[in-house]
C-alpha positions, 0 to 999 in steps of 0.5 A: 222707476219704482212704485212707492207708497205714501201717506200724511202723518195721520194716515187718512191720505194715502197715495201710491207714485211711480217714480225715481229718487235719482233727481230730487229738489229743494225750492226756495219759493216762500211756500217750500222755503217754509215747509222744507221738503225734499221733493221728487217728481213723477208724471200725472199718470203716475200718481194715484190717490188711494184714500182721503182724496176728499180730506185733501185741501188745496192751496195755490199763491202767486201765479195760482197755477202750481196746486199744493195739497195738504191733508186737512186733519193733519196739515202735512203737505203731500204733493203738488201739481207743478207750475213749470211742469204742468204734466207732473206732480212733486211729491214730498219724499218725506211721506214715502214709505221706506225712503232714507231722506239722508240718501237724497242729494236734492239740488236747489231750484229758484222758485223765489223768481216773481212770475206776476 
């Protein structure tokens, strides 16, 4: 595990996360397919919002369990509280400082299954 600093595009939302880059994923649900982020996981206690918490907007759909967070100023998806693992966050690896996205080998997870 390593500590990473992350932010949205405009820098208003900043956070730190303790996580490993050994496992990364892309999801095929309608939401993830559209934003195309590579996600890495961390425990809910390993994500700390440093600034801009009041600028985060949330979006829920389908089962309304997963909570996707976006900067309300620049629109960047930063992380989401996971549906399948409610004690974890999936973090947009593109928001993490110093992470080479081409070095990650994300697996495709099936989120497009209808859970209604």
